[in-house]
N, C-alpha and C positions, 0 to 999 in steps of 0.2 A: 213543309214550311211551318206548320203548327208544332211539329215535334221539335224542331230547332228553336223556336220561340220558348217553349215550354223548358227545354234543356238550358237555354241561356238564363231565363227567369229563375230556375232551380239553382243554378250556380251563383247567380247574384245574391238570392236570399241566403244561401248557405255562407257565402263569404261575409255578408253582414252579421250573421250569428257568430262566426268566428272572431270577427273584430269587436263585438260587443262583449263577449265573454273575457273576463279578466280577473285574475287573482291579485290581491294587493295586501301589503303590510303597512301598518301606520302607526303614528304615535301623536299624542296631542298633550299640551300643557296649558294650564289657565287657572282661572279663578273658580273656586267652589265656595258656595254660600249655603251654610246650614240654616234652615228656617228655625226661627226662635219662638214662634208662637206668642210673641210679646211678654214672656216670662222672663227672659234673660237676654243680656247683650252678648251675642255671639260674634267673634271675629270672623273675617273670611279667611280662607286658606288657599294655598297653591295645591292643585292637584295635577294628576297626569293620567294618561290611559295608554294602552297597548291594544292595537286593532288587527284583526284578521278578517278580510273581507273578500267577497266574491261578487263581481258585478256580472249579473246573468244577462242583462240586456242594457241597452243605452239609458233606460229609465227606471231600472230596479237593481238594487244590490242587497245582499244579505251580510251582516257583520256580527262577529263575536268580539267581545272586548272585555278586558280587565280594566277597571277604573279605581284609582286610589283617590279619594276625596281629600287626603291630607288631614291635618290636625288643627283644630281651632279652639282658642281659649274661650271660656264664657264666664260671665259674672252676673249676679243680681244683688239684691240688697243684703242677702244672708250668706251666700257661698260663691266660691269661684271654682273652676274646674277645667276640664279639657274633654273634647269629643273628637274621635276619629273614626272613619268608616271606609270600606271599599266594597266593590260589587262585581259580579261577573254578569254580563248583559248579552242578550241576543236581540238583534233588531233588524228591521228592514228600512231601506232607504229609497224613497221614491223620488227620482231625479228628473228635473225639468231643465234641459240644456237652454242656454242663453246665447248661443253661437257655438263655434268650434272649441273654444278654450274656457268658457265659463258656464256654471250652472248653479241653480238653486235646488235645495232638496228638503224634504221632510222625513223625519225619522219616528218610528214607533216600534216598541217592543217590550220585552219583560227583563227583569233583573233580580237577582238574589244577592243580598247585602249582608254584611256583618260589621259590627262596630264595637267600640268600647266608650263608655262615658265614665270619666272619673271626676268625683267631687272631692276637692282637697279637704282633708281631715275626716272624710267619711269613707273613702275607698272607690273601688271601681266596679263597674257592672258590664257584662257583655250583652249585646243585643243582636238580633238577627231578624230578617224578614225578606219579603219579596213584594214586587209591585211592577207597575207599569213605568215605562219611560217614553218621552216623546220630545221632540225638538225640531229645530230647523237650522239650515246653514247655507253657506256660499262657498263654492269651490272654484278654484282657477288652476288650469292645467297648462303650464308654459311649455311642456314637452311631452313626448310619448310616455315617458316612464315615471313621471312625478306629478303630484297634484298638492296643492295647498288649499286649506280650508279655514273658515272662521265659523264656529257653530255654538249654538245654545242647546242645552238639554236639561230637562227636568225629570228627576228621579222620584217618584212617588214612593211612599211608605217611609223611606229613610229621609225624605224631605230635604233633598239637596238640589240645588241648581248649579250648573256649570257653564261657563263661557270659556271657550278653548280655541287655540290656534292649533291647527292640525296639519300634518304632512302624511301623504300616502305614497308608497313606492309601488308602482304598477309592474306586474309581470306578464 
């Protein structure tokens, strides 16, 4: 009897693991805000991302993403110009289900960015760096193979914040 119970429990736990593991592709679009440090007035821009993720369990996923922050104009009392940047990011998502179809999550990771700043009449300069990223979001899963999300992410070092609407296709 004990062997049968252990066998049934093993099969149940194994099937939970199979259902939890899931590969997904996603994309997001939204607003990117370049921090201006009070020195210049920087416009907001429209950015987008492409995501490859792996949900290892119901409460944890790993993601790799390409994020384009878009291009924003800036001006201060003396000059005008434009700034643009993009990044490659790796992050982990800790997920807290709110039922069968909805969840909230927190994200933390690292990113490597590059960008260009152009000051009109003076030329342009390339920049690059790396830093931490962190954020939070809400997702809704209306079916087995699709998920929608709303998320905020802060990218340190490049000093960009994003608010995006996301879609993920689950495999």
